[in-house]
N, C-alpha and C positions, 0 to 999 in steps of 0.2 A: 469519625470522619467529618471534615468541615464541610459546610454548605457549598463552598466554592468548588469542592472536588466531586460533589455528588453529580450523578448523571441519571435523572429519573427516566430517561427514555430507555435506558437499558433494562429497566424493571418490566416494561411492557412490550418491548420490541419482540416480534415473532417473525422469523423468516425461515421457510423451509421446514425441515423435520424437527428442529429444536430451536428454542430461543437463546439468545446470547447469555441470558441469566442462567439458564440451565447448563449450558456449555461450561461456564466459568465456575460452576458450584464446587468441583474438587479443589480449586485454588482460591476460593472466596476470601478466606482469611489472609492468605498470602497477598491477594490483590489489595486488600484494605491496607495491609502493612507496607506494600509497595507505594501506595498513593501517599501516605505519610512520609515515607523516605524520600520520594520523588519531590514532594513539596519542599521538604527541608533542604534538599540538595540544591535548591534553587534561590535560597534566601540571599538577599543582597542588602547592604546598607545604603545603596543608591536608591533614593525615593522613586525615581522614574522606572528603574528596573523592576523594583518590587511591584509597582503599579501595573506595568505590562505583564509581569508574570501572573498576577492575580487574575488579570483579564484573560490571559491564555488558559489558565487552569479552569476558569469557568466555562469556557467553550470547548473543552476537550470532548472528543467523539467517542466512538465505540472502544478505543484503546485496544484494538485488535493485536497490535504488536506487542505490548507488555503481556497480554493474555497468552499469546503464542509463546513468548520466552517462558513464562512461569508453567505452563502446561508442559512444554518440551522438558523443562527441568524435573517436573514431577513424574513424568513418564520415564525418566532415565535415573531417577534416584529421589532424594529428599530435598525439597526446596530450601535453600540457605540464604544467608545474607548475601552471599556472592551472587545469587540469583537475582536479588533485588538490584545490585549493582549492574548486572547485565541488562535487566529490563530498563533501568534508568538511563544507562548509556545509549541504548537503542532509541529510547523515546527522546532523549535530548538531541541527539544528532538528527533523528527524523524530523522532529519539529523545526529545528534549525533550517533544514533544507526546504520545508514548507513555507516558512516565513520568507526566506530568500526567493522562493519560486513566486510567491504573490508579488514581491517587488518586481522581479523580471517581467511577469506577465501583466503587471498593472491591475491585478485582481482587487476588487473592492470588498469581496465577500468570500468567506470560507465556511462551508457548512451552514449557510444561510445567515451567518453573523458577520459584521463588518470585520474585515481583515485588520491586522495590526498596522499595516501601512496606510490603510484608509483612515484610521482613528489618529495615529501619531506621525504619519507622513513617512517617506522612504528612509530618510536618514536614521531615524530612531529605529525603524524595523530592521535595517541592515545591521546596525550596531547590536540589536537585541539578538538577531540571529547569530552573530559572532560570539555574543556572550554564551549562548546556549552551546555552541560548538566548543568553546574553551572550557565550559563547566563540565561537559561530557569527557573531554580529554583529561582534565585534572581529576575527575572522579575515578577514572580508570587507573590513573597514576597513583593516587592516594592509597588505593587498595591493591596496588601492584598486579593489576589485572591486565597484564600485557597481551595475553591470548585473546582476551575479549576485545581489547583495543584494536588488535591487528585484524580481527574478523570484521568489526564494524567500520574500521577505516577503509578497508578493502571495498566494502559495500558502498560506502560513500563515493569513493573513486569511480566504482562502476556505474552508480546512479548518474554522475556527472557526465561520463563518457556516453551513456545511453541517451540522455537528454540532448547532448550536442549532436550525436548521430542522427537523432530524429529531426532536430532543426535543420540539419544538412540535407537530408532526404526530402523534407518539406519543401525546400527550395527547388530541388531537382525533379521531384515527382517520379523517382525511378525505383521505388522500394519494391523488393522482392519478399517472398515469405521468408527466406533465409535471413535477410536483413531485418525484417520485422521481429523475428524471434530473438535476434541478437539485441535489438533495442529493448524489448520488454524484459529480457532476461537480465539485462544491465539495470535499467532504470527502475524496475519493480520488483522482479523476483530476487534480486540480490539482497534486498533488505529482509525479505521474508526468510531467505536461507540464513541470514545473519541472526535472526530472531531464534530460530530453532537450533542453530549451531551454538550460539551462546547460552542458551538454556541448557543444552547438553554439557557444554564446557564447564558451566557453574557447578555441576554435580559429579562429573566423572572425567577421568583421564583417558578413557577408552577411545582411541582415535577412530575406530570402525564405527562406534556408536555416534560420535560426533559427525562423521561423514554421512551416515544414514540420515541423521536428523537434518543436516544441511540440504541434502537431496530432496527430503520431504518439503522443506520450506521453498525450495526453488520450484518444484512442481506446483505447489500451492500458489505461489506468487504469479506464475504463468497463467493459471486458471483465473486468478483474481483480476489480472489486467485484461484478459480477454472478456470477462463479464463487464468490466467497465467499458470497453469498446462496444459491446452489444447495447449497453445503455445509451450510448451516443447516437446510434443509428435507429433505435427503436425496435420494432418487431412485435410479434403477437404476445410475448411475455413480458415486455417492459414498457408498452405504451408508445406514445408519440416520440419522434426523434428529437434530441436536444441539439445535435449539430456542432457542439463546440470544437470537436476534432477537426470537422470539415472546414469550419471557419478559419482554423489555424493551418489548413492545408496538410493535416496529418492523415496519412493513409493507413488504416488498420486492416486487420485480417479479413473481416467480412467484405470490404471493398477490393482488397487485393484479389480475393478469390473470384469475386464477381467480375472484375475487369479481365481476369485471365479467361473466363468463359465467354465473354461478350463478343459479338462481332466487331469488326474494326471500326465501322461507323459509329456504333453506339459507344464504343470505348472512347473514341475521340470526342464525342459529345459530353460524356460524363466528366473526362479530364479537363474539358474546357470550363465546366462549372466549377471543378475543384480549384483550378488555377485562378478564378476570380478573386480579387482582393476583397470584394465585399459581396456576401451572398444573402440572398433573400430567404424567407421562410419557404417559399416555393422551390427554391434551388435545393434546400436541404430535403424537402419531401421528395423531389425528383431523384436525387441520389439515393435516398433511403428505399425508396420504391424499387429502383433498379437493383440494389443490393439483395433485397428480398426476392425479387423476381428471378435473379440469377443463382439463388441458392446460397448467397453469402452468409446470411444469418444462421441458416441451419448447419452449414459447414462449420462456422466458428463455434457454434454451440457444441458440435460434436468433438471438435478438438479441445475445447474447454473441459468437457466431461472426460475425455481421455486423460488429460493431465490430473484431474481431480481423482480419477480411479488409481492412477499411478501413485498419487500421494497417499491415498487411503491404504494401498497395498503396503507401502513402506511403514506407514503407522501400525498396520496390523502385525508387522514382524516383531514389534516390541512386546515385552511381557504384558499381559493383560492387566489392567488396572483402570481405575476411574478417569485418571488423566488421559490415558492413551485412548479411552473411549471418547472422551470429550474433544481430543485432537481430530478423531475421525468424524465427529459431529460438526466441528468447526469447518472442516473441509466442505461438508455439505451446505453449511451456512453460507460459506463465501460464494458458491456457484448458484444457490437458490435465492440470494438476497435480491430485493427488489429496488434498492439504492444502497 
């Protein structure tokens, strides 16, 4: 593996009951092979594309989604080259959406590193995202992986719909729990479901197995997003609030629950803060304290845990093997992580 693809943080990161290094052990060799395959699939004769690609590869994070694809494949059969295609397709399209998101949000950093649009400006960032999307589509077509392409394309459609619905509700501030779960199912859980479904599709034609894996991924994705929402509001297990969602007028599950329990006067007071175009650190602390006081944090944590338990129950229905056990550990990792 080249230095550009190495991620030393994964060797020392420990969250919850298992480290990510332990979780990925059953597929370690497959993950190494996938990284080489992924790097090779992105090669270009255009100098600036190759430069941006190398920069992107150096800043890759935990790579949860390729890990999830490969673990799902290993839990359903034997990892194959088709499994690498599945993992690369998911990662290419996911990365493309992140690049485009940074342009839309005007974000200058991702995972603590300068974003592509911050280094090369919006025009190159948008075109690079387009390149990733087209490379993913071509990769699937080159291998006649039409079923994989269908699953991932549907996930990308749902992700766009979820983001647009969230933007719409942020303007009107009329979100209900039902709408919230529709949003996070589309914008986050859809890609997790695509990962587990594609992993299964790469090794089996059993529709029932694929459906179970897709459901596992959906439940895991819901738990993952609620965990992110808890990070934003703080609480006893995640430290001080960040408030990025509040600054963007995004109302998440902890706040929805708290607003539903609050008296009318306090509800109006909190909504006035949420509606402000610019919020101070004190505004963020006020809302976070309100959510904690009204039980929003504990409620969201219990819902997250329920989704995680459902995901683990589905994973446990598969035949016992190291990959299945790692899938269960990965679910715990997602809900116990501190960032």
